[in-house]
PyMOL commands that place a pseudoatom at each C-alpha (Angstrom):
pseudoatom trace, name=CA, resn=UNK, resi=1, chain=A, elem=C, hetatm=0, pos=[-0.069, 4.864, 36.572]
pseudoatom trace, name=CA, resn=UNK, resi=2, chain=A, elem=C, hetatm=0, pos=[1.437, 2.039, 38.488]
pseudoatom trace, name=CA, resn=UNK, resi=3, chain=A, elem=C, hetatm=0, pos=[0.907, -1.503, 37.552]
pseudoatom trace, name=CA, resn=UNK, resi=4, chain=A, elem=C, hetatm=0, pos=[1.696, -4.683, 39.622]
pseudoatom trace, name=CA, resn=UNK, resi=5, chain=A, elem=C, hetatm=0, pos=[2.991, -7.627, 38.021]
pseudoatom trace, name=CA, resn=UNK, resi=6, chain=A, elem=C, hetatm=0, pos=[2.476, -10.181, 40.691]
pseudoatom trace, name=CA, resn=UNK, resi=7, chain=A, elem=C, hetatm=0, pos=[2.646, -14.085, 40.088]
pseudoatom trace, name=CA, resn=UNK, resi=8, chain=A, elem=C, hetatm=0, pos=[4.896, -17.665, 41.066]
pseudoatom trace, name=CA, resn=UNK, resi=9, chain=A, elem=C, hetatm=0, pos=[7.317, -18.296, 39.064]
pseudoatom trace, name=CA, resn=UNK, resi=10, chain=A, elem=C, hetatm=0, pos=[7.538, -19.642, 35.581]
pseudoatom trace, name=CA, resn=UNK, resi=11, chain=A, elem=C, hetatm=0, pos=[4.662, -17.695, 35.394]
pseudoatom trace, name=CA, resn=UNK, resi=12, chain=A, elem=C, hetatm=0, pos=[4.878, -15.192, 32.173]
pseudoatom trace, name=CA, resn=UNK, resi=13, chain=A, elem=C, hetatm=0, pos=[4.603, -11.952, 34.844]
pseudoatom trace, name=CA, resn=UNK, resi=14, chain=A, elem=C, hetatm=0, pos=[8.842, -10.805, 32.853]
pseudoatom trace, name=CA, resn=UNK, resi=15, chain=A, elem=C, hetatm=0, pos=[7.507, -11.068, 29.390]
pseudoatom trace, name=CA, resn=UNK, resi=16, chain=A, elem=C, hetatm=0, pos=[4.040, -9.698, 29.641]
pseudoatom trace, name=CA, resn=UNK, resi=17, chain=A, elem=C, hetatm=0, pos=[6.408, -7.234, 30.857]
pseudoatom trace, name=CA, resn=UNK, resi=18, chain=A, elem=C, hetatm=0, pos=[8.531, -6.504, 28.465]
pseudoatom trace, name=CA, resn=UNK, resi=19, chain=A, elem=C, hetatm=0, pos=[4.761, -7.128, 26.164]
pseudoatom trace, name=CA, resn=UNK, resi=20, chain=A, elem=C, hetatm=0, pos=[3.209, -3.997, 27.891]
pseudoatom trace, name=CA, resn=UNK, resi=21, chain=A, elem=C, hetatm=0, pos=[6.309, -2.608, 27.817]
pseudoatom trace, name=CA, resn=UNK, resi=22, chain=A, elem=C, hetatm=0, pos=[6.553, -3.086, 23.664]
pseudoatom trace, name=CA, resn=UNK, resi=23, chain=A, elem=C, hetatm=0, pos=[3.085, -2.006, 23.250]
pseudoatom trace, name=CA, resn=UNK, resi=24, chain=A, elem=C, hetatm=0, pos=[3.069, 1.059, 25.931]
pseudoatom trace, name=CA, resn=UNK, resi=25, chain=A, elem=C, hetatm=0, pos=[6.617, 2.523, 24.309]
pseudoatom trace, name=CA, resn=UNK, resi=26, chain=A, elem=C, hetatm=0, pos=[5.274, 5.273, 21.678]
pseudoatom trace, name=CA, resn=UNK, resi=27, chain=A, elem=C, hetatm=0, pos=[2.605, 6.496, 23.739]
pseudoatom trace, name=CA, resn=UNK, resi=28, chain=A, elem=C, hetatm=0, pos=[4.873, 7.356, 27.159]
pseudoatom trace, name=CA, resn=UNK, resi=29, chain=A, elem=C, hetatm=0, pos=[6.994, 9.771, 28.200]
pseudoatom trace, name=CA, resn=UNK, resi=30, chain=A, elem=C, hetatm=0, pos=[8.988, 7.281, 29.613]
pseudoatom trace, name=CA, resn=UNK, resi=31, chain=A, elem=C, hetatm=0, pos=[8.747, 4.184, 31.313]
pseudoatom trace, name=CA, resn=UNK, resi=32, chain=A, elem=C, hetatm=0, pos=[9.729, 2.808, 35.013]
pseudoatom trace, name=CA, resn=UNK, resi=33, chain=A, elem=C, hetatm=0, pos=[10.495, -0.165, 35.226]
pseudoatom trace, name=CA, resn=UNK, resi=34, chain=A, elem=C, hetatm=0, pos=[10.572, -0.605, 38.914]
pseudoatom trace, name=CA, resn=UNK, resi=35, chain=A, elem=C, hetatm=0, pos=[13.824, -3.758, 40.605]
pseudoatom trace, name=CA, resn=UNK, resi=36, chain=A, elem=C, hetatm=0, pos=[15.532, -5.125, 43.116]
pseudoatom trace, name=CA, resn=UNK, resi=37, chain=A, elem=C, hetatm=0, pos=[19.289, -4.148, 43.418]
pseudoatom trace, name=CA, resn=UNK, resi=38, chain=A, elem=C, hetatm=0, pos=[20.520, -6.962, 42.894]
pseudoatom trace, name=CA, resn=UNK, resi=39, chain=A, elem=C, hetatm=0, pos=[18.613, -7.457, 38.903]
pseudoatom trace, name=CA, resn=UNK, resi=40, chain=A, elem=C, hetatm=0, pos=[18.895, -4.432, 37.794]
pseudoatom trace, name=CA, resn=UNK, resi=41, chain=A, elem=C, hetatm=0, pos=[22.089, -4.584, 35.343]
pseudoatom trace, name=CA, resn=UNK, resi=42, chain=A, elem=C, hetatm=0, pos=[20.404, -7.916, 33.740]
pseudoatom trace, name=CA, resn=UNK, resi=43, chain=A, elem=C, hetatm=0, pos=[16.879, -5.953, 33.492]
pseudoatom trace, name=CA, resn=UNK, resi=44, chain=A, elem=C, hetatm=0, pos=[18.907, -2.808, 32.257]
pseudoatom trace, name=CA, resn=UNK, resi=45, chain=A, elem=C, hetatm=0, pos=[20.186, -5.492, 29.464]
pseudoatom trace, name=CA, resn=UNK, resi=46, chain=A, elem=C, hetatm=0, pos=[16.612, -6.979, 28.983]
pseudoatom trace, name=CA, resn=UNK, resi=47, chain=A, elem=C, hetatm=0, pos=[15.183, -3.636, 27.317]
pseudoatom trace, name=CA, resn=UNK, resi=48, chain=A, elem=C, hetatm=0, pos=[18.185, -2.664, 25.329]
pseudoatom trace, name=CA, resn=UNK, resi=49, chain=A, elem=C, hetatm=0, pos=[18.102, -6.851, 23.403]
pseudoatom trace, name=CA, resn=UNK, resi=50, chain=A, elem=C, hetatm=0, pos=[14.308, -5.890, 23.219]
pseudoatom trace, name=CA, resn=UNK, resi=51, chain=A, elem=C, hetatm=0, pos=[13.800, -2.382, 22.568]
pseudoatom trace, name=CA, resn=UNK, resi=52, chain=A, elem=C, hetatm=0, pos=[17.133, -2.519, 20.165]
pseudoatom trace, name=CA, resn=UNK, resi=53, chain=A, elem=C, hetatm=0, pos=[16.833, 0.335, 16.665]
pseudoatom trace, name=CA, resn=UNK, resi=54, chain=A, elem=C, hetatm=0, pos=[12.989, 0.667, 17.339]
pseudoatom trace, name=CA, resn=UNK, resi=55, chain=A, elem=C, hetatm=0, pos=[12.663, 2.385, 19.730]
pseudoatom trace, name=CA, resn=UNK, resi=56, chain=A, elem=C, hetatm=0, pos=[14.515, 4.585, 21.719]
pseudoatom trace, name=CA, resn=UNK, resi=57, chain=A, elem=C, hetatm=0, pos=[16.288, 3.400, 24.636]
pseudoatom trace, name=CA, resn=UNK, resi=58, chain=A, elem=C, hetatm=0, pos=[15.911, 6.016, 26.537]
pseudoatom trace, name=CA, resn=UNK, resi=59, chain=A, elem=C, hetatm=0, pos=[12.405, 6.249, 27.172]
pseudoatom trace, name=CA, resn=UNK, resi=60, chain=A, elem=C, hetatm=0, pos=[12.418, 3.457, 28.991]
pseudoatom trace, name=CA, resn=UNK, resi=61, chain=A, elem=C, hetatm=0, pos=[14.622, 3.273, 32.457]
pseudoatom trace, name=CA, resn=UNK, resi=62, chain=A, elem=C, hetatm=0, pos=[15.217, 0.802, 35.022]
pseudoatom trace, name=CA, resn=UNK, resi=63, chain=A, elem=C, hetatm=0, pos=[15.462, 1.683, 38.494]
pseudoatom trace, name=CA, resn=UNK, resi=64, chain=A, elem=C, hetatm=0, pos=[16.136, 0.623, 41.865]
pseudoatom trace, name=CA, resn=UNK, resi=65, chain=A, elem=C, hetatm=0, pos=[14.229, 1.715, 45.036]
pseudoatom trace, name=CA, resn=UNK, resi=66, chain=A, elem=C, hetatm=0, pos=[17.233, 2.798, 46.612]
pseudoatom trace, name=CA, resn=UNK, resi=67, chain=A, elem=C, hetatm=0, pos=[18.114, 5.007, 43.406]
pseudoatom trace, name=CA, resn=UNK, resi=68, chain=A, elem=C, hetatm=0, pos=[13.424, 6.341, 44.015]
pseudoatom trace, name=CA, resn=UNK, resi=69, chain=A, elem=C, hetatm=0, pos=[14.821, 7.200, 48.230]
pseudoatom trace, name=CA, resn=UNK, resi=70, chain=A, elem=C, hetatm=0, pos=[18.093, 8.497, 46.774]
pseudoatom trace, name=CA, resn=UNK, resi=71, chain=A, elem=C, hetatm=0, pos=[16.339, 10.869, 44.164]
pseudoatom trace, name=CA, resn=UNK, resi=72, chain=A, elem=C, hetatm=0, pos=[14.067, 12.039, 46.361]
pseudoatom trace, name=CA, resn=UNK, resi=73, chain=A, elem=C, hetatm=0, pos=[16.322, 12.444, 49.095]
pseudoatom trace, name=CA, resn=UNK, resi=74, chain=A, elem=C, hetatm=0, pos=[18.428, 14.826, 46.821]
pseudoatom trace, name=CA, resn=UNK, resi=75, chain=A, elem=C, hetatm=0, pos=[15.490, 16.806, 45.436]
pseudoatom trace, name=CA, resn=UNK, resi=76, chain=A, elem=C, hetatm=0, pos=[13.907, 17.267, 48.758]
pseudoatom trace, name=CA, resn=UNK, resi=77, chain=A, elem=C, hetatm=0, pos=[17.129, 17.458, 51.562]
pseudoatom trace, name=CA, resn=UNK, resi=78, chain=A, elem=C, hetatm=0, pos=[17.677, 14.736, 54.103]
pseudoatom trace, name=CA, resn=UNK, resi=79, chain=A, elem=C, hetatm=0, pos=[21.460, 13.318, 52.613]
pseudoatom trace, name=CA, resn=UNK, resi=80, chain=A, elem=C, hetatm=0, pos=[24.389, 15.128, 53.363]
pseudoatom trace, name=CA, resn=UNK, resi=81, chain=A, elem=C, hetatm=0, pos=[26.393, 12.493, 53.001]
pseudoatom trace, name=CA, resn=UNK, resi=82, chain=A, elem=C, hetatm=0, pos=[27.250, 10.407, 49.483]
pseudoatom trace, name=CA, resn=UNK, resi=83, chain=A, elem=C, hetatm=0, pos=[27.164, 6.884, 50.697]
pseudoatom trace, name=CA, resn=UNK, resi=84, chain=A, elem=C, hetatm=0, pos=[29.143, 3.816, 48.690]
pseudoatom trace, name=CA, resn=UNK, resi=85, chain=A, elem=C, hetatm=0, pos=[27.022, 0.950, 47.694]
pseudoatom trace, name=CA, resn=UNK, resi=86, chain=A, elem=C, hetatm=0, pos=[27.764, -2.377, 48.489]
pseudoatom trace, name=CA, resn=UNK, resi=87, chain=A, elem=C, hetatm=0, pos=[29.679, -3.230, 45.304]
pseudoatom trace, name=CA, resn=UNK, resi=88, chain=A, elem=C, hetatm=0, pos=[31.487, -0.056, 45.534]
pseudoatom trace, name=CA, resn=UNK, resi=89, chain=A, elem=C, hetatm=0, pos=[32.678, -1.206, 48.633]
pseudoatom trace, name=CA, resn=UNK, resi=90, chain=A, elem=C, hetatm=0, pos=[33.134, -4.776, 47.787]
pseudoatom trace, name=CA, resn=UNK, resi=91, chain=A, elem=C, hetatm=0, pos=[35.693, -3.203, 45.386]
pseudoatom trace, name=CA, resn=UNK, resi=92, chain=A, elem=C, hetatm=0, pos=[37.718, -1.493, 47.474]
pseudoatom trace, name=CA, resn=UNK, resi=93, chain=A, elem=C, hetatm=0, pos=[37.549, -4.418, 50.130]
pseudoatom trace, name=CA, resn=UNK, resi=94, chain=A, elem=C, hetatm=0, pos=[39.695, -6.231, 47.145]
pseudoatom trace, name=CA, resn=UNK, resi=95, chain=A, elem=C, hetatm=0, pos=[41.373, -4.111, 46.591]
pseudoatom trace, name=CA, resn=UNK, resi=96, chain=A, elem=C, hetatm=0, pos=[43.361, -3.694, 49.277]
pseudoatom trace, name=CA, resn=UNK, resi=97, chain=A, elem=C, hetatm=0, pos=[43.163, -7.050, 50.495]
pseudoatom trace, name=CA, resn=UNK, resi=98, chain=A, elem=C, hetatm=0, pos=[45.028, -7.468, 46.968]
pseudoatom trace, name=CA, resn=UNK, resi=99, chain=A, elem=C, hetatm=0, pos=[47.553, -5.025, 48.006]
pseudoatom trace, name=CA, resn=UNK, resi=100, chain=A, elem=C, hetatm=0, pos=[47.731, -6.566, 51.609]
pseudoatom trace, name=CA, resn=UNK, resi=101, chain=A, elem=C, hetatm=0, pos=[47.830, -9.967, 50.042]
pseudoatom trace, name=CA, resn=UNK, resi=102, chain=A, elem=C, hetatm=0, pos=[51.609, -10.741, 51.789]
pseudoatom trace, name=CA, resn=UNK, resi=103, chain=A, elem=C, hetatm=0, pos=[50.549, -9.169, 55.011]
pseudoatom trace, name=CA, resn=UNK, resi=104, chain=A, elem=C, hetatm=0, pos=[47.984, -11.946, 55.111]
pseudoatom trace, name=CA, resn=UNK, resi=105, chain=A, elem=C, hetatm=0, pos=[48.430, -15.266, 57.664]
pseudoatom trace, name=CA, resn=UNK, resi=106, chain=A, elem=C, hetatm=0, pos=[45.228, -17.108, 58.695]
pseudoatom trace, name=CA, resn=UNK, resi=107, chain=A, elem=C, hetatm=0, pos=[43.352, -15.808, 55.911]
pseudoatom trace, name=CA, resn=UNK, resi=108, chain=A, elem=C, hetatm=0, pos=[44.958, -15.805, 52.622]
pseudoatom trace, name=CA, resn=UNK, resi=109, chain=A, elem=C, hetatm=0, pos=[44.076, -17.404, 49.789]
pseudoatom trace, name=CA, resn=UNK, resi=110, chain=A, elem=C, hetatm=0, pos=[40.727, -15.881, 50.342]
pseudoatom trace, name=CA, resn=UNK, resi=111, chain=A, elem=C, hetatm=0, pos=[41.559, -12.218, 49.477]
pseudoatom trace, name=CA, resn=UNK, resi=112, chain=A, elem=C, hetatm=0, pos=[39.849, -13.269, 45.961]
pseudoatom trace, name=CA, resn=UNK, resi=113, chain=A, elem=C, hetatm=0, pos=[36.670, -14.805, 48.182]
pseudoatom trace, name=CA, resn=UNK, resi=114, chain=A, elem=C, hetatm=0, pos=[33.281, -12.331, 47.645]
pseudoatom trace, name=CA, resn=UNK, resi=115, chain=A, elem=C, hetatm=0, pos=[31.745, -14.129, 50.319]
pseudoatom trace, name=CA, resn=UNK, resi=116, chain=A, elem=C, hetatm=0, pos=[34.775, -13.052, 52.881]
pseudoatom trace, name=CA, resn=UNK, resi=117, chain=A, elem=C, hetatm=0, pos=[35.205, -9.662, 50.687]
pseudoatom trace, name=CA, resn=UNK, resi=118, chain=A, elem=C, hetatm=0, pos=[31.818, -9.042, 52.292]
pseudoatom trace, name=CA, resn=UNK, resi=119, chain=A, elem=C, hetatm=0, pos=[31.968, -10.728, 55.989]
pseudoatom trace, name=CA, resn=UNK, resi=120, chain=A, elem=C, hetatm=0, pos=[34.892, -8.550, 56.284]
pseudoatom trace, name=CA, resn=UNK, resi=121, chain=A, elem=C, hetatm=0, pos=[32.827, -5.456, 55.563]
pseudoatom trace, name=CA, resn=UNK, resi=122, chain=A, elem=C, hetatm=0, pos=[29.916, -6.345, 57.717]
pseudoatom trace, name=CA, resn=UNK, resi=123, chain=A, elem=C, hetatm=0, pos=[33.078, -6.828, 60.980]
pseudoatom trace, name=CA, resn=UNK, resi=124, chain=A, elem=C, hetatm=0, pos=[34.141, -3.188, 59.569]
pseudoatom trace, name=CA, resn=UNK, resi=125, chain=A, elem=C, hetatm=0, pos=[30.119, -1.943, 59.557]
pseudoatom trace, name=CA, resn=UNK, resi=126, chain=A, elem=C, hetatm=0, pos=[28.811, -3.448, 63.095]
pseudoatom trace, name=CA, resn=UNK, resi=127, chain=A, elem=C, hetatm=0, pos=[32.432, -2.128, 64.330]
pseudoatom trace, name=CA, resn=UNK, resi=128, chain=A, elem=C, hetatm=0, pos=[31.270, 1.980, 63.601]
pseudoatom trace, name=CA, resn=UNK, resi=129, chain=A, elem=C, hetatm=0, pos=[28.113, 1.118, 64.656]
pseudoatom trace, name=CA, resn=UNK, resi=130, chain=A, elem=C, hetatm=0, pos=[29.096, 0.633, 67.444]
pseudoatom trace, name=CA, resn=UNK, resi=131, chain=A, elem=C, hetatm=0, pos=[31.636, 3.835, 67.761]
pseudoatom trace, name=CA, resn=UNK, resi=132, chain=A, elem=C, hetatm=0, pos=[35.134, 1.148, 67.103]
pseudoatom trace, name=CA, resn=UNK, resi=133, chain=A, elem=C, hetatm=0, pos=[37.529, 3.635, 64.557]
pseudoatom trace, name=CA, resn=UNK, resi=134, chain=A, elem=C, hetatm=0, pos=[40.633, 2.882, 62.947]
pseudoatom trace, name=CA, resn=UNK, resi=135, chain=A, elem=C, hetatm=0, pos=[42.082, 5.451, 65.296]
pseudoatom trace, name=CA, resn=UNK, resi=136, chain=A, elem=C, hetatm=0, pos=[40.970, 3.324, 68.591]
for i in range(1, 136): cmd.bond("trace and resi %d" % i, "trace and resi %d" % (i + 1))
show_as sticks, trace
zoom trace
């Protein structure tokens, strides 16, 4: 069953959610908590803190919308490649910038700035969208 919990910030939605999970954890085989990508780690950490030793933590799974779509594609077809997630792209770009930082003139010192890294990745994606590659 799907339940939507709606309301303004500070009205107790998260507290209510965790209370409902604890009420139903022994009644359900598995509970899926669907959250936006950017909060999946913090929600998962909070679930582990709340459940502690009282219940098996594997009964509650925190998932994101991209996780759902990827698993549907894997199960029923549609994905022909595995694409790197944004966090992975950021880490690879960061490592690349660290390795070439001695060659950076104009952008020296910005190799650790997350916004700068994201802008470079976005620029590369735009180039790919118009079919401009490094070989060109």
